[in-house]
Short mmCIF file of the C-alpha atoms (twelve columns), coordinates in Angstrom:
data_MODEL
# 
_entry.id   MODEL 
# 
loop_
_atom_site.group_PDB 
_atom_site.id 
_atom_site.type_symbol 
_atom_site.label_atom_id 
_atom_site.label_alt_id 
_atom_site.label_comp_id 
_atom_site.label_asym_id 
_atom_site.label_seq_id 
_atom_site.Cartn_x 
_atom_site.Cartn_y 
_atom_site.Cartn_z 
_atom_site.pdbx_PDB_model_num 
ATOM 1  C CA . UNK A 1  83.418 104.002 114.531 1 
ATOM 2  C CA . UNK A 2  80.965 102.464 112.090 1 
ATOM 3  C CA . UNK A 3  81.317 99.140  110.297 1 
ATOM 4  C CA . UNK A 4  78.885 97.371  108.008 1 
ATOM 5  C CA . UNK A 5  77.946 93.829  109.005 1 
ATOM 6  C CA . UNK A 6  76.491 91.313  106.562 1 
ATOM 7  C CA . UNK A 7  75.107 88.059  107.965 1 
ATOM 8  C CA . UNK A 8  74.030 85.098  105.864 1 
ATOM 9  C CA . UNK A 9  71.659 82.119  106.156 1 
ATOM 10 C CA . UNK A 10 70.862 81.111  109.749 1 
ATOM 11 C CA . UNK A 11 73.001 83.940  111.132 1 
ATOM 12 C CA . UNK A 12 70.552 86.641  109.977 1 
ATOM 13 C CA . UNK A 13 68.534 86.121  113.171 1 
ATOM 14 C CA . UNK A 14 71.369 87.874  115.034 1 
ATOM 15 C CA . UNK A 15 71.067 91.130  113.065 1 
ATOM 16 C CA . UNK A 16 70.113 94.248  115.040 1 
ATOM 17 C CA . UNK A 17 66.611 95.690  114.649 1 
ATOM 18 C CA . UNK A 18 67.764 98.474  112.295 1 
ATOM 19 C CA . UNK A 19 69.055 95.954  109.715 1 
ATOM 20 C CA . UNK A 20 68.046 96.282  106.085 1 
ATOM 21 C CA . UNK A 21 67.932 92.861  104.482 1 
ATOM 22 C CA . UNK A 22 71.026 91.038  105.688 1 
ATOM 23 C CA . UNK A 23 73.018 94.279  106.310 1 
ATOM 24 C CA . UNK A 24 73.412 96.547  109.313 1 
ATOM 25 C CA . UNK A 25 75.696 99.438  110.201 1 
ATOM 26 C CA . UNK A 26 77.067 99.121  113.727 1 
ATOM 27 C CA . UNK A 27 78.801 101.609 115.999 1 
ATOM 28 C CA . UNK A 28 81.712 99.827  117.650 1 
ATOM 29 C CA . UNK A 29 84.637 101.052 119.766 1 
ATOM 30 C CA . UNK A 30 87.894 101.957 117.990 1 
ATOM 31 C CA . UNK A 31 90.234 98.967  117.860 1 
ATOM 32 C CA . UNK A 32 87.439 96.371  117.931 1 
ATOM 33 C CA . UNK A 33 88.073 92.981  116.356 1 
ATOM 34 C CA . UNK A 34 85.823 90.629  114.406 1 
ATOM 35 C CA . UNK A 35 85.467 88.565  117.602 1 
ATOM 36 C CA . UNK A 36 84.147 91.607  119.476 1 
ATOM 37 C CA . UNK A 37 81.551 92.227  116.742 1 
ATOM 38 C CA . UNK A 38 80.424 88.596  117.115 1 
ATOM 39 C CA . UNK A 39 80.098 89.153  120.869 1 
ATOM 40 C CA . UNK A 40 78.100 92.373  120.397 1 
ATOM 41 C CA . UNK A 41 75.705 90.518  118.079 1 
ATOM 42 C CA . UNK A 42 75.546 87.564  120.524 1 
ATOM 43 C CA . UNK A 43 76.616 85.115  117.812 1 
ATOM 44 C CA . UNK A 44 78.056 81.937  119.375 1 
ATOM 45 C CA . UNK A 45 81.745 81.798  118.451 1 
ATOM 46 C CA . UNK A 46 81.424 78.268  117.011 1 
ATOM 47 C CA . UNK A 47 78.756 79.278  114.442 1 
ATOM 48 C CA . UNK A 48 80.674 81.423  111.942 1 
ATOM 49 C CA . UNK A 49 82.862 79.398  109.609 1 
ATOM 50 C CA . UNK A 50 83.801 81.994  107.006 1 
ATOM 51 C CA . UNK A 51 84.574 85.625  107.822 1 
ATOM 52 C CA . UNK A 52 85.465 88.220  105.211 1 
ATOM 53 C CA . UNK A 53 86.545 91.801  105.816 1 
ATOM 54 C CA . UNK A 54 86.171 93.938  102.701 1 
ATOM 55 C CA . UNK A 55 85.857 90.762  100.624 1 
ATOM 56 C CA . UNK A 56 89.030 89.085  101.943 1 
ATOM 57 C CA . UNK A 57 89.313 86.173  104.375 1 
ATOM 58 C CA . UNK A 58 89.880 87.326  107.960 1 
ATOM 59 C CA . UNK A 59 90.543 85.719  111.333 1 
ATOM 60 C CA . UNK A 60 88.516 86.543  114.451 1 
ATOM 61 C CA . UNK A 61 91.381 88.637  115.853 1 
ATOM 62 C CA . UNK A 62 91.394 90.994  112.846 1 
ATOM 63 C CA . UNK A 63 91.148 94.604  114.059 1 
ATOM 64 C CA . UNK A 64 88.531 96.572  112.138 1 
ATOM 65 C CA . UNK A 65 88.723 100.088 110.718 1 
ATOM 66 C CA . UNK A 66 86.093 102.763 110.059 1 
ATOM 67 C CA . UNK A 67 83.868 101.766 107.131 1 
ATOM 68 C CA . UNK A 68 84.973 98.116  106.928 1 
ATOM 69 C CA . UNK A 69 82.444 95.562  105.707 1 
ATOM 70 C CA . UNK A 70 82.370 92.349  107.742 1 
ATOM 71 C CA . UNK A 71 80.648 89.386  106.053 1 
ATOM 72 C CA . UNK A 72 79.924 86.362  108.229 1 
ATOM 73 C CA . UNK A 73 78.812 82.963  106.915 1 
ATOM 74 C CA . UNK A 74 77.719 79.818  108.788 1 
ATOM 75 C CA . UNK A 75 78.896 76.345  107.747 1 
ATOM 76 C CA . UNK A 76 77.869 75.695  104.165 1 
ATOM 77 C CA . UNK A 77 76.362 72.345  103.194 1 
ATOM 78 C CA . UNK A 78 74.929 70.846  100.078 1 
ATOM 79 C CA . UNK A 79 76.115 70.436  96.556  1 
ATOM 80 C CA . UNK A 80 76.720 67.259  94.639  1 
ATOM 81 C CA . UNK A 81 78.186 64.126  96.205  1 
ATOM 82 C CA . UNK A 82 81.673 63.162  95.119  1 
ATOM 83 C CA . UNK A 83 81.739 60.690  92.196  1 
# 
């Protein structure tokens, strides 16, 4: 089955060669989870801090379906210091 993967910031280096921008369609086995997508992309499990599936927060054990969009973000830093 095919899922769309979107990687952000320092994670973009793990995108497959056929990626367009920060997006890539991947063929994965039926019943694959977010964790298995991370393994296929060789992303260390400690790196992703925010995972969305179809725009909603998801855990690593979330089983994916045909056509899902998986967005993976590293830790986010910056902003203004607290007053």
